[in-house]
PDB file of the backbone (N, CA, C, O) and the ligand in Angstrom, with CONECT records:
HET     ZN  A 101       1
ATOM      1  N   MET A   1       7.134 -10.601   4.264  1.00  0.00           N
ATOM      2  CA  MET A   1       6.256  -9.427   4.036  1.00  0.00           C
ATOM      3  C   MET A   1       7.078  -8.149   4.200  1.00  0.00           C
ATOM      4  O   MET A   1       7.383  -7.748   5.323  1.00  0.00           O
ATOM      5  N   PRO A   2       7.430  -7.520   3.108  1.00  0.00           N
ATOM      6  CA  PRO A   2       8.330  -6.353   3.181  1.00  0.00           C
ATOM      7  C   PRO A   2       7.661  -5.096   3.713  1.00  0.00           C
ATOM      8  O   PRO A   2       8.354  -4.182   4.159  1.00  0.00           O
ATOM      9  N   TRP A   3       6.385  -5.024   3.682  1.00  0.00           N
ATOM     10  CA  TRP A   3       5.699  -3.825   4.174  1.00  0.00           C
ATOM     11  C   TRP A   3       4.808  -4.229   5.334  1.00  0.00           C
ATOM     12  O   TRP A   3       4.139  -5.261   5.295  1.00  0.00           O
ATOM     13  N   THR A   4       4.811  -3.409   6.355  1.00  0.00           N
ATOM     14  CA  THR A   4       3.966  -3.737   7.485  1.00  0.00           C
ATOM     15  C   THR A   4       2.637  -2.991   7.396  1.00  0.00           C
ATOM     16  O   THR A   4       2.585  -1.844   6.952  1.00  0.00           O
ATOM     17  N   ILE A   5       1.592  -3.639   7.811  1.00  0.00           N
ATOM     18  CA  ILE A   5       0.249  -3.081   7.671  1.00  0.00           C
ATOM     19  C   ILE A   5       0.093  -1.721   8.357  1.00  0.00           C
ATOM     20  O   ILE A   5      -0.491  -0.819   7.756  1.00  0.00           O
ATOM     21  N   PRO A   6       0.576  -1.535   9.563  1.00  0.00           N
ATOM     22  CA  PRO A   6       0.359  -0.237  10.209  1.00  0.00           C
ATOM     23  C   PRO A   6       1.021   0.906   9.452  1.00  0.00           C
ATOM     24  O   PRO A   6       0.606   2.059   9.572  1.00  0.00           O
ATOM     25  N   ASN A   7       2.040   0.589   8.681  1.00  0.00           N
ATOM     26  CA  ASN A   7       2.742   1.621   7.941  1.00  0.00           C
ATOM     27  C   ASN A   7       2.202   1.828   6.533  1.00  0.00           C
ATOM     28  O   ASN A   7       2.580   2.768   5.834  1.00  0.00           O
ATOM     29  N   LEU A   8       1.349   0.969   6.153  1.00  0.00           N
ATOM     30  CA  LEU A   8       0.874   1.016   4.776  1.00  0.00           C
ATOM     31  C   LEU A   8      -0.081   2.177   4.528  1.00  0.00           C
ATOM     32  O   LEU A   8      -0.939   2.469   5.362  1.00  0.00           O
ATOM     33  N   LEU A   9       0.060   2.810   3.432  1.00  0.00           N
ATOM     34  CA  LEU A   9      -0.835   3.899   3.062  1.00  0.00           C
ATOM     35  C   LEU A   9      -1.391   3.685   1.678  1.00  0.00           C
ATOM     36  O   LEU A   9      -0.637   3.416   0.743  1.00  0.00           O
ATOM     37  N   LEU A  10      -2.629   3.793   1.534  1.00  0.00           N
ATOM     38  CA  LEU A  10      -3.208   3.642   0.197  1.00  0.00           C
ATOM     39  C   LEU A  10      -3.435   5.011  -0.421  1.00  0.00           C
ATOM     40  O   LEU A  10      -3.501   5.989   0.323  1.00  0.00           O
ATOM     41  N   HIS A  11      -3.546   5.127  -1.602  1.00  0.00           N
ATOM     42  CA  HIS A  11      -3.475   6.176  -2.600  1.00  0.00           C
ATOM     43  C   HIS A  11      -4.408   7.331  -2.551  1.00  0.00           C
ATOM     44  O   HIS A  11      -4.038   8.414  -2.096  1.00  0.00           O
ATOM     45  N   ASP A  12      -5.584   7.135  -2.998  1.00  0.00           N
ATOM     46  CA  ASP A  12      -6.460   8.275  -2.970  1.00  0.00           C
ATOM     47  C   ASP A  12      -7.639   7.921  -2.108  1.00  0.00           C
ATOM     48  O   ASP A  12      -8.022   6.756  -1.993  1.00  0.00           O
ATOM     49  N   GLY A  13      -8.205   8.930  -1.509  1.00  0.00           N
ATOM     50  CA  GLY A  13      -9.198   8.712  -0.474  1.00  0.00           C
ATOM     51  C   GLY A  13     -10.405   7.923  -0.923  1.00  0.00           C
ATOM     52  O   GLY A  13     -11.119   7.333  -0.113  1.00  0.00           O
ATOM     53  N   ARG A  14     -10.623   7.920  -2.224  1.00  0.00           N
ATOM     54  CA  ARG A  14     -11.812   7.222  -2.700  1.00  0.00           C
ATOM     55  C   ARG A  14     -11.582   5.728  -2.823  1.00  0.00           C
ATOM     56  O   ARG A  14     -12.525   4.953  -2.983  1.00  0.00           O
ATOM     57  N   CYS A  15     -10.347   5.340  -2.748  1.00  0.00           N
ATOM     58  CA  CYS A  15     -10.017   3.949  -3.033  1.00  0.00           C
ATOM     59  C   CYS A  15      -9.927   3.157  -1.741  1.00  0.00           C
ATOM     60  O   CYS A  15      -8.883   3.128  -1.090  1.00  0.00           O
ATOM     61  N   ARG A  16     -10.984   2.541  -1.388  1.00  0.00           N
ATOM     62  CA  ARG A  16     -11.019   1.796  -0.146  1.00  0.00           C
ATOM     63  C   ARG A  16     -10.623   0.356  -0.356  1.00  0.00           C
ATOM     64  O   ARG A  16     -10.776  -0.215  -1.436  1.00  0.00           O
ATOM     65  N   CYS A  17     -10.115  -0.202   0.704  1.00  0.00           N
ATOM     66  CA  CYS A  17      -9.794  -1.623   0.648  1.00  0.00           C
ATOM     67  C   CYS A  17     -11.031  -2.451   0.319  1.00  0.00           C
ATOM     68  O   CYS A  17     -10.966  -3.461  -0.381  1.00  0.00           O
ATOM     69  N   GLN A  18     -12.120  -2.001   0.830  1.00  0.00           N
ATOM     70  CA  GLN A  18     -13.372  -2.702   0.539  1.00  0.00           C
ATOM     71  C   GLN A  18     -13.662  -2.704  -0.952  1.00  0.00           C
ATOM     72  O   GLN A  18     -14.121  -3.695  -1.520  1.00  0.00           O
ATOM     73  N   THR A  19     -13.373  -1.531  -1.585  1.00  0.00           N
ATOM     74  CA  THR A  19     -13.572  -1.434  -3.020  1.00  0.00           C
ATOM     75  C   THR A  19     -12.646  -2.401  -3.743  1.00  0.00           C
ATOM     76  O   THR A  19     -13.046  -3.089  -4.683  1.00  0.00           O
ATOM     77  N   GLN A  20     -11.416  -2.435  -3.290  1.00  0.00           N
ATOM     78  CA  GLN A  20     -10.464  -3.366  -3.887  1.00  0.00           C
ATOM     79  C   GLN A  20     -10.976  -4.793  -3.801  1.00  0.00           C
ATOM     80  O   GLN A  20     -10.919  -5.547  -4.772  1.00  0.00           O
ATOM     81  N   ARG A  21     -11.463  -5.143  -2.663  1.00  0.00           N
ATOM     82  CA  ARG A  21     -11.933  -6.508  -2.481  1.00  0.00           C
ATOM     83  C   ARG A  21     -13.162  -6.794  -3.322  1.00  0.00           C
ATOM     84  O   ARG A  21     -13.325  -7.890  -3.860  1.00  0.00           O
ATOM     85  N   SER A  22     -14.032  -5.785  -3.427  1.00  0.00           N
ATOM     86  CA  SER A  22     -15.247  -6.015  -4.196  1.00  0.00           C
ATOM     87  C   SER A  22     -14.927  -6.176  -5.677  1.00  0.00           C
ATOM     88  O   SER A  22     -15.702  -6.770  -6.427  1.00  0.00           O
ATOM     89  N   LEU A  23     -13.782  -5.643  -6.093  1.00  0.00           N
ATOM     90  CA  LEU A  23     -13.342  -5.804  -7.470  1.00  0.00           C
ATOM     91  C   LEU A  23     -12.548  -7.096  -7.670  1.00  0.00           C
ATOM     92  O   LEU A  23     -12.140  -7.429  -8.782  1.00  0.00           O
ATOM     93  N   GLY A  24     -12.344  -7.801  -6.581  1.00  0.00           N
ATOM     94  CA  GLY A  24     -11.648  -9.064  -6.680  1.00  0.00           C
ATOM     95  C   GLY A  24     -10.163  -8.991  -6.383  1.00  0.00           C
ATOM     96  O   GLY A  24      -9.454  -9.990  -6.504  1.00  0.00           O
ATOM     97  N   PHE A  25      -9.680  -7.798  -5.991  1.00  0.00           N
ATOM     98  CA  PHE A  25      -8.264  -7.678  -5.656  1.00  0.00           C
ATOM     99  C   PHE A  25      -8.033  -8.135  -4.228  1.00  0.00           C
ATOM    100  O   PHE A  25      -8.711  -7.691  -3.302  1.00  0.00           O
ATOM    101  N   LYS A  26      -7.090  -9.006  -4.067  1.00  0.00           N
ATOM    102  CA  LYS A  26      -6.699  -9.406  -2.725  1.00  0.00           C
ATOM    103  C   LYS A  26      -5.362  -8.800  -2.343  1.00  0.00           C
ATOM    104  O   LYS A  26      -4.932  -8.874  -1.192  1.00  0.00           O
ATOM    105  N   LYS A  27      -4.715  -8.199  -3.329  1.00  0.00           N
ATOM    106  CA  LYS A  27      -3.419  -7.597  -3.079  1.00  0.00           C
ATOM    107  C   LYS A  27      -3.346  -6.249  -3.775  1.00  0.00           C
ATOM    108  O   LYS A  27      -4.010  -6.015  -4.785  1.00  0.00           O
ATOM    109  N   VAL A  28      -2.537  -5.380  -3.223  1.00  0.00           N
ATOM    110  CA  VAL A  28      -2.141  -4.174  -3.934  1.00  0.00           C
ATOM    111  C   VAL A  28      -0.621  -4.215  -4.059  1.00  0.00           C
ATOM    112  O   VAL A  28       0.053  -4.968  -3.355  1.00  0.00           O
ATOM    113  N   TRP A  29      -0.098  -3.402  -4.958  1.00  0.00           N
ATOM    114  CA  TRP A  29       1.346  -3.331  -5.140  1.00  0.00           C
ATOM    115  C   TRP A  29       1.864  -2.034  -4.570  1.00  0.00           C
ATOM    116  O   TRP A  29       1.330  -0.956  -4.831  1.00  0.00           O
ATOM    117  N   VAL A  30       2.900  -2.160  -3.796  1.00  0.00           N
ATOM    118  CA  VAL A  30       3.482  -1.022  -3.110  1.00  0.00           C
ATOM    119  C   VAL A  30       4.856  -0.746  -3.716  1.00  0.00           C
ATOM    120  O   VAL A  30       5.703  -1.634  -3.806  1.00  0.00           O
ATOM    121  N   TYR A  31       5.057   0.505  -4.129  1.00  0.00           N
ATOM    122  CA  TYR A  31       6.314   0.894  -4.759  1.00  0.00           C
ATOM    123  C   TYR A  31       6.984   1.961  -3.920  1.00  0.00           C
ATOM    124  O   TYR A  31       6.373   2.979  -3.596  1.00  0.00           O
ATOM    125  N   CYS A  32       8.220   1.736  -3.572  1.00  0.00           N
ATOM    126  CA  CYS A  32       8.998   2.734  -2.855  1.00  0.00           C
ATOM    127  C   CYS A  32       9.066   4.009  -3.690  1.00  0.00           C
ATOM    128  O   CYS A  32       9.296   3.956  -4.898  1.00  0.00           O
ATOM    129  N   SER A  33       8.867   5.147  -3.045  1.00  0.00           N
ATOM    130  CA  SER A  33       8.899   6.403  -3.796  1.00  0.00           C
ATOM    131  C   SER A  33      10.301   7.000  -3.883  1.00  0.00           C
ATOM    132  O   SER A  33      10.469   8.092  -4.425  1.00  0.00           O
ATOM    133  N   ASN A  34      11.292   6.316  -3.370  1.00  0.00           N
ATOM    134  CA  ASN A  34      12.671   6.723  -3.585  1.00  0.00           C
ATOM    135  C   ASN A  34      13.080   6.348  -5.011  1.00  0.00           C
ATOM    136  O   ASN A  34      13.089   5.169  -5.363  1.00  0.00           O
ATOM    137  N   PRO A  35      13.421   7.358  -5.841  1.00  0.00           N
ATOM    138  CA  PRO A  35      13.726   7.061  -7.245  1.00  0.00           C
ATOM    139  C   PRO A  35      14.956   6.170  -7.429  1.00  0.00           C
ATOM    140  O   PRO A  35      15.121   5.545  -8.477  1.00  0.00           O
ATOM    141  N   ASP A  36      15.805   6.112  -6.424  1.00  0.00           N
ATOM    142  CA  ASP A  36      16.987   5.260  -6.537  1.00  0.00           C
ATOM    143  C   ASP A  36      16.726   3.833  -6.063  1.00  0.00           C
ATOM    144  O   ASP A  36      17.609   2.977  -6.115  1.00  0.00           O
ATOM    145  N   CYS A  37      15.532   3.598  -5.613  1.00  0.00           N
ATOM    146  CA  CYS A  37      15.246   2.298  -5.016  1.00  0.00           C
ATOM    147  C   CYS A  37      14.178   1.546  -5.803  1.00  0.00           C
ATOM    148  O   CYS A  37      14.454   0.522  -6.427  1.00  0.00           O
ATOM    149  N   HIS A  38      12.959   2.071  -5.762  1.00  0.00           N
ATOM    150  CA  HIS A  38      11.838   1.444  -6.462  1.00  0.00           C
ATOM    151  C   HIS A  38      11.592   0.000  -6.045  1.00  0.00           C
ATOM    152  O   HIS A  38      11.094  -0.815  -6.822  1.00  0.00           O
ATOM    153  N   HIS A  39      11.943  -0.287  -4.834  1.00  0.00           N
ATOM    154  CA  HIS A  39      11.558  -1.583  -4.282  1.00  0.00           C
ATOM    155  C   HIS A  39      10.034  -1.725  -4.360  1.00  0.00           C
ATOM    156  O   HIS A  39       9.304  -0.773  -4.082  1.00  0.00           O
ATOM    157  N   ASN A  40       9.575  -2.875  -4.727  1.00  0.00           N
ATOM    158  CA  ASN A  40       8.126  -3.059  -4.751  1.00  0.00           C
ATOM    159  C   ASN A  40       7.755  -4.424  -4.210  1.00  0.00           C
ATOM    160  O   ASN A  40       8.543  -5.370  -4.225  1.00  0.00           O
ATOM    161  N   ALA A  41       6.534  -4.486  -3.736  1.00  0.00           N
ATOM    162  CA  ALA A  41       6.073  -5.733  -3.136  1.00  0.00           C
ATOM    163  C   ALA A  41       4.558  -5.764  -3.140  1.00  0.00           C
ATOM    164  O   ALA A  41       3.899  -4.726  -3.068  1.00  0.00           O
ATOM    165  N   GLY A  42       4.028  -6.938  -3.224  1.00  0.00           N
ATOM    166  CA  GLY A  42       2.593  -7.103  -3.100  1.00  0.00           C
ATOM    167  C   GLY A  42       2.186  -7.072  -1.647  1.00  0.00           C
ATOM    168  O   GLY A  42       2.872  -7.620  -0.784  1.00  0.00           O
ATOM    169  N   LEU A  43       1.072  -6.432  -1.385  1.00  0.00           N
ATOM    170  CA  LEU A  43       0.583  -6.367  -0.020  1.00  0.00           C
ATOM    171  C   LEU A  43      -0.844  -6.898   0.023  1.00  0.00           C
ATOM    172  O   LEU A  43      -1.701  -6.512  -0.772  1.00  0.00           O
ATOM    173  N   ASP A  44      -1.064  -7.776   0.955  1.00  0.00           N
ATOM    174  CA  ASP A  44      -2.371  -8.387   1.109  1.00  0.00           C
ATOM    175  C   ASP A  44      -3.337  -7.404   1.772  1.00  0.00           C
ATOM    176  O   ASP A  44      -3.064  -6.927   2.873  1.00  0.00           O
ATOM    177  N   VAL A  45      -4.447  -7.097   1.128  1.00  0.00           N
ATOM    178  CA  VAL A  45      -5.408  -6.157   1.718  1.00  0.00           C
ATOM    179  C   VAL A  45      -6.656  -6.861   2.223  1.00  0.00           C
ATOM    180  O   VAL A  45      -7.599  -6.214   2.679  1.00  0.00           O
ATOM    181  N   GLU A  46      -6.661  -8.153   2.144  1.00  0.00           N
ATOM    182  CA  GLU A  46      -7.869  -8.896   2.514  1.00  0.00           C
ATOM    183  C   GLU A  46      -8.322  -8.645   3.935  1.00  0.00           C
ATOM    184  O   GLU A  46      -9.520  -8.618   4.220  1.00  0.00           O
ATOM    185  N   HIS A  47      -7.364  -8.463   4.827  1.00  0.00           N
ATOM    186  CA  HIS A  47      -7.712  -8.372   6.236  1.00  0.00           C
ATOM    187  C   HIS A  47      -7.726  -6.941   6.753  1.00  0.00           C
ATOM    188  O   HIS A  47      -7.924  -6.718   7.948  1.00  0.00           O
ATOM    189  N   LEU A  48      -7.519  -5.961   5.866  1.00  0.00           N
ATOM    190  CA  LEU A  48      -7.590  -4.572   6.317  1.00  0.00           C
ATOM    191  C   LEU A  48      -9.039  -4.160   6.522  1.00  0.00           C
ATOM    192  O   LEU A  48      -9.931  -4.685   5.855  1.00  0.00           O
ATOM    193  N   PRO A  49      -9.283  -3.232   7.431  1.00  0.00           N
ATOM    194  CA  PRO A  49     -10.656  -2.770   7.654  1.00  0.00           C
ATOM    195  C   PRO A  49     -11.228  -2.121   6.390  1.00  0.00           C
ATOM    196  O   PRO A  49     -10.497  -1.531   5.595  1.00  0.00           O
ATOM    197  N   ASP A  50     -12.523  -2.239   6.224  1.00  0.00           N
ATOM    198  CA  ASP A  50     -13.175  -1.719   5.025  1.00  0.00           C
ATOM    199  C   ASP A  50     -12.972  -0.227   4.838  1.00  0.00           C
ATOM    200  O   ASP A  50     -12.902   0.256   3.708  1.00  0.00           O
ATOM    201  N   GLU A  51     -12.878   0.507   5.941  1.00  0.00           N
ATOM    202  CA  GLU A  51     -12.813   1.953   5.831  1.00  0.00           C
ATOM    203  C   GLU A  51     -11.405   2.483   5.566  1.00  0.00           C
ATOM    204  O   GLU A  51     -11.225   3.678   5.336  1.00  0.00           O
ATOM    205  N   VAL A  52     -10.419   1.607   5.598  1.00  0.00           N
ATOM    206  CA  VAL A  52      -9.052   2.045   5.319  1.00  0.00           C
ATOM    207  C   VAL A  52      -8.912   2.359   3.829  1.00  0.00           C
ATOM    208  O   VAL A  52      -9.311   1.574   2.969  1.00  0.00           O
ATOM    209  N   THR A  53      -8.335   3.529   3.550  1.00  0.00           N
ATOM    210  CA  THR A  53      -8.143   3.917   2.159  1.00  0.00           C
ATOM    211  C   THR A  53      -6.661   3.923   1.809  1.00  0.00           C
ATOM    212  O   THR A  53      -5.800   3.887   2.688  1.00  0.00           O
ATOM    213  N   PHE A  54      -6.385   3.967   0.534  1.00  0.00           N
ATOM    214  CA  PHE A  54      -4.995   4.061   0.083  1.00  0.00           C
ATOM    215  C   PHE A  54      -4.333   5.284   0.694  1.00  0.00           C
ATOM    216  O   PHE A  54      -3.167   5.254   1.088  1.00  0.00           O
ATOM    217  N   ASN A  55      -5.101   6.355   0.761  1.00  0.00           N
ATOM    218  CA  ASN A  55      -4.549   7.601   1.273  1.00  0.00           C
ATOM    219  C   ASN A  55      -4.174   7.510   2.743  1.00  0.00           C
ATOM    220  O   ASN A  55      -3.263   8.192   3.212  1.00  0.00           O
ATOM    221  N   ASP A  56      -4.881   6.666   3.449  1.00  0.00           N
ATOM    222  CA  ASP A  56      -4.561   6.472   4.867  1.00  0.00           C
ATOM    223  C   ASP A  56      -3.218   5.767   5.032  1.00  0.00           C
ATOM    224  O   ASP A  56      -2.493   5.995   6.000  1.00  0.00           O
ATOM    225  N   LEU A  57      -2.915   4.935   4.097  1.00  0.00           N
ATOM    226  CA  LEU A  57      -1.815   4.008   4.267  1.00  0.00           C
ATOM    227  C   LEU A  57      -0.487   4.514   3.707  1.00  0.00           C
ATOM    228  O   LEU A  57       0.578   4.248   4.264  1.00  0.00           O
ATOM    229  N   GLN A  58      -0.568   5.237   2.615  1.00  0.00           N
ATOM    230  CA  GLN A  58       0.608   5.541   1.798  1.00  0.00           C
ATOM    231  C   GLN A  58       1.732   6.294   2.506  1.00  0.00           C
ATOM    232  O   GLN A  58       2.863   5.809   2.490  1.00  0.00           O
ATOM    233  N   PRO A  59       1.489   7.449   3.125  1.00  0.00           N
ATOM    234  CA  PRO A  59       2.590   8.261   3.660  1.00  0.00           C
ATOM    235  C   PRO A  59       3.373   7.612   4.781  1.00  0.00           C
ATOM    236  O   PRO A  59       4.521   7.989   5.016  1.00  0.00           O
ATOM    237  N   GLY A  60       2.806   6.669   5.467  1.00  0.00           N
ATOM    238  CA  GLY A  60       3.498   6.086   6.609  1.00  0.00           C
ATOM    239  C   GLY A  60       4.279   4.831   6.285  1.00  0.00           C
ATOM    240  O   GLY A  60       4.897   4.236   7.168  1.00  0.00           O
ATOM    241  N   MET A  61       4.258   4.429   5.049  1.00  0.00           N
ATOM    242  CA  MET A  61       4.952   3.194   4.701  1.00  0.00           C
ATOM    243  C   MET A  61       6.453   3.401   4.700  1.00  0.00           C
ATOM    244  O   MET A  61       6.950   4.417   4.214  1.00  0.00           O
ATOM    245  N   VAL A  62       7.161   2.449   5.235  1.00  0.00           N
ATOM    246  CA  VAL A  62       8.617   2.526   5.272  1.00  0.00           C
ATOM    247  C   VAL A  62       9.184   1.367   4.459  1.00  0.00           C
ATOM    248  O   VAL A  62       8.858   0.201   4.682  1.00  0.00           O
ATOM    249  N   CYS A  63      10.040   1.728   3.515  1.00  0.00           N
ATOM    250  CA  CYS A  63      10.651   0.716   2.647  1.00  0.00           C
ATOM    251  C   CYS A  63      11.633  -0.131   3.452  1.00  0.00           C
ATOM    252  O   CYS A  63      12.469   0.390   4.191  1.00  0.00           O
ATOM    253  N   THR A  64      11.515  -1.429   3.295  1.00  0.00           N
ATOM    254  CA  THR A  64      12.447  -2.305   4.002  1.00  0.00           C
ATOM    255  C   THR A  64      13.765  -2.462   3.251  1.00  0.00           C
ATOM    256  O   THR A  64      14.736  -2.989   3.793  1.00  0.00           O
ATOM    257  N   ALA A  65      13.795  -2.002   2.003  1.00  0.00           N
ATOM    258  CA  ALA A  65      15.035  -2.098   1.229  1.00  0.00           C
ATOM    259  C   ALA A  65      15.952  -0.911   1.491  1.00  0.00           C
ATOM    260  O   ALA A  65      17.166  -1.079   1.611  1.00  0.00           O
ATOM    261  N   CYS A  66      15.374   0.303   1.582  1.00  0.00           N
ATOM    262  CA  CYS A  66      16.225   1.491   1.701  1.00  0.00           C
ATOM    263  C   CYS A  66      15.858   2.368   2.897  1.00  0.00           C
ATOM    264  O   CYS A  66      16.584   3.312   3.209  1.00  0.00           O
ATOM    265  N   GLY A  67      14.765   2.081   3.560  1.00  0.00           N
ATOM    266  CA  GLY A  67      14.367   2.860   4.720  1.00  0.00           C
ATOM    267  C   GLY A  67      13.604   4.132   4.398  1.00  0.00           C
ATOM    268  O   GLY A  67      13.260   4.897   5.298  1.00  0.00           O
ATOM    269  N   HIS A  68      13.338   4.363   3.121  1.00  0.00           N
ATOM    270  CA  HIS A  68      12.598   5.551   2.713  1.00  0.00           C
ATOM    271  C   HIS A  68      11.166   5.493   3.235  1.00  0.00           C
ATOM    272  O   HIS A  68      10.524   4.442   3.225  1.00  0.00           O
ATOM    273  N   ARG A  69      10.686   6.635   3.687  1.00  0.00           N
ATOM    274  CA  ARG A  69       9.304   6.708   4.137  1.00  0.00           C
ATOM    275  C   ARG A  69       8.440   7.292   3.026  1.00  0.00           C
ATOM    276  O   ARG A  69       8.748   8.347   2.471  1.00  0.00           O
ATOM    277  N   GLY A  70       7.383   6.607   2.720  1.00  0.00           N
ATOM    278  CA  GLY A  70       6.480   7.059   1.663  1.00  0.00           C
ATOM    279  C   GLY A  70       6.553   6.102   0.480  1.00  0.00           C
ATOM    280  O   GLY A  70       7.633   5.748   0.007  1.00  0.00           O
ATOM    281  N   ALA A  71       5.404   5.704   0.028  1.00  0.00           N
ATOM    282  CA  ALA A  71       5.364   4.745  -1.066  1.00  0.00           C
ATOM    283  C   ALA A  71       4.100   4.962  -1.879  1.00  0.00           C
ATOM    284  O   ALA A  71       3.123   5.556  -1.423  1.00  0.00           O
ATOM    285  N   ASP A  72       4.161   4.468  -3.069  1.00  0.00           N
ATOM    286  CA  ASP A  72       3.027   4.486  -3.972  1.00  0.00           C
ATOM    287  C   ASP A  72       2.292   3.164  -3.848  1.00  0.00           C
ATOM    288  O   ASP A  72       2.910   2.101  -3.788  1.00  0.00           O
ATOM    289  N   VAL A  73       0.991   3.237  -3.811  1.00  0.00           N
ATOM    290  CA  VAL A  73       0.218   2.004  -3.759  1.00  0.00           C
ATOM    291  C   VAL A  73      -0.612   1.912  -5.032  1.00  0.00           C
ATOM    292  O   VAL A  73      -1.346   2.838  -5.376  1.00  0.00           O
ATOM    293  N   ARG A  74      -0.491   0.826  -5.702  1.00  0.00           N
ATOM    294  CA  ARG A  74      -1.194   0.624  -6.976  1.00  0.00           C
ATOM    295  C   ARG A  74      -1.904  -0.715  -6.965  1.00  0.00           C
ATOM    296  O   ARG A  74      -1.574  -1.619  -6.198  1.00  0.00           O
ATOM    297  N   THR A  75      -2.870  -0.806  -7.823  1.00  0.00           N
ATOM    298  CA  THR A  75      -3.604  -2.065  -7.866  1.00  0.00           C
ATOM    299  C   THR A  75      -3.000  -3.027  -8.869  1.00  0.00           C
ATOM    300  O   THR A  75      -3.373  -4.200  -8.897  1.00  0.00           O
ATOM    301  N   ALA A  76      -2.090  -2.566  -9.679  1.00  0.00           N
ATOM    302  CA  ALA A  76      -1.473  -3.465 -10.659  1.00  0.00           C
ATOM    303  C   ALA A  76      -0.066  -2.987 -10.974  1.00  0.00           C
ATOM    304  O   ALA A  76       0.630  -3.605 -11.779  1.00  0.00           O
TER     305      ALA A  76
HETATM  306 ZN    ZN A 101      13.153   1.824  -1.015  1.00  0.00          ZN2+
END
Protein backbone atom coordinates (compact mmCIF):
# COMPACT_ATOMS: atom_id res chain seq x y z
CA MET A 1 0.00 0.00 0.00
CA PRO A 2 1.95 3.03 -1.24
CA TRP A 3 -0.30 5.61 0.37
CA THR A 4 -1.24 5.66 3.99
CA ILE A 5 -4.79 6.43 5.02
CA PRO A 6 -4.00 9.20 7.53
CA ASN A 7 -2.12 11.04 4.82
CA LEU A 8 -4.67 10.59 2.14
CA LEU A 9 -6.61 13.58 0.92
CA LEU A 10 -9.57 13.48 -1.34
CA HIS A 11 -10.36 16.10 -3.96
CA ASP A 12 -13.27 18.30 -3.60
CA GLY A 13 -15.36 18.76 -0.54
CA ARG A 14 -18.46 17.42 -2.15
CA CYS A 15 -16.92 14.10 -2.95
CA ARG A 16 -17.33 11.90 0.05
CA CYS A 17 -16.09 8.42 0.47
CA GLN A 18 -19.64 7.47 1.15
CA THR A 19 -20.58 8.84 -2.24
CA GLN A 20 -17.83 6.83 -3.83
CA ARG A 21 -19.06 3.70 -2.19
CA SER A 22 -22.65 4.35 -3.11
CA LEU A 23 -21.53 4.59 -6.72
CA GLY A 24 -19.83 1.26 -6.40
CA PHE A 25 -16.25 2.50 -6.13
CA LYS A 26 -14.13 0.64 -3.67
CA LYS A 27 -10.95 2.35 -4.71
CA VAL A 28 -9.76 5.75 -5.77
CA TRP A 29 -6.60 6.51 -7.71
CA VAL A 30 -3.98 8.69 -6.17
CA TYR A 31 -1.52 10.56 -8.37
CA CYS A 32 1.59 12.25 -7.08
CA SER A 33 1.43 15.95 -7.90
CA ASN A 34 5.16 16.14 -8.54
CA PRO A 35 5.38 16.55 -12.34
CA ASP A 36 8.64 14.62 -12.42
CA CYS A 37 7.18 11.67 -10.61
CA HIS A 38 3.50 10.97 -11.26
CA HIS A 39 3.60 7.90 -9.14
CA ASN A 40 0.09 6.55 -8.85
CA ALA A 41 -1.65 3.90 -6.87
CA GLY A 42 -5.08 2.65 -6.08
CA LEU A 43 -6.32 3.36 -2.61
CA ASP A 44 -9.02 1.41 -0.89
CA VAL A 45 -11.75 3.72 0.44
CA GLU A 46 -14.08 1.04 1.71
CA HIS A 47 -13.07 1.45 5.31
CA LEU A 48 -12.78 5.24 5.44
CA PRO A 49 -15.40 7.11 7.47
CA ASP A 50 -18.40 8.32 5.50
CA GLU A 51 -17.73 11.95 6.27
CA VAL A 52 -14.18 11.93 4.93
CA THR A 53 -13.93 13.86 1.68
CA PHE A 54 -11.32 13.96 -1.04
CA ASN A 55 -10.48 17.45 0.09
CA ASP A 56 -9.73 16.22 3.57
CA LEU A 57 -7.29 13.68 2.31
CA GLN A 58 -5.42 15.20 -0.61
CA PRO A 59 -2.97 17.80 0.82
CA GLY A 60 -1.51 15.52 3.44
CA MET A 61 -0.63 12.63 1.20
CA VAL A 62 3.04 11.83 0.91
CA CYS A 63 4.36 10.03 -2.14
CA THR A 64 6.30 6.91 -1.28
CA ALA A 65 8.20 7.11 -4.56
CA CYS A 66 9.60 10.64 -4.30
CA GLY A 67 8.53 11.99 -0.91
CA HIS A 68 6.46 14.79 -2.42
CA ARG A 69 3.61 16.02 -0.26
CA GLY A 70 0.32 16.53 -2.03
CA ALA A 71 -1.47 14.33 -4.48
CA ASP A 72 -4.40 14.23 -6.79
CA VAL A 73 -7.19 11.84 -6.00
CA ARG A 74 -9.34 10.60 -8.85
CA THR A 75 -11.99 8.02 -9.22
CA ALA A 76 -10.59 6.63 -12.45
ZN1 LIG B 1 6.02 11.15 -6.25
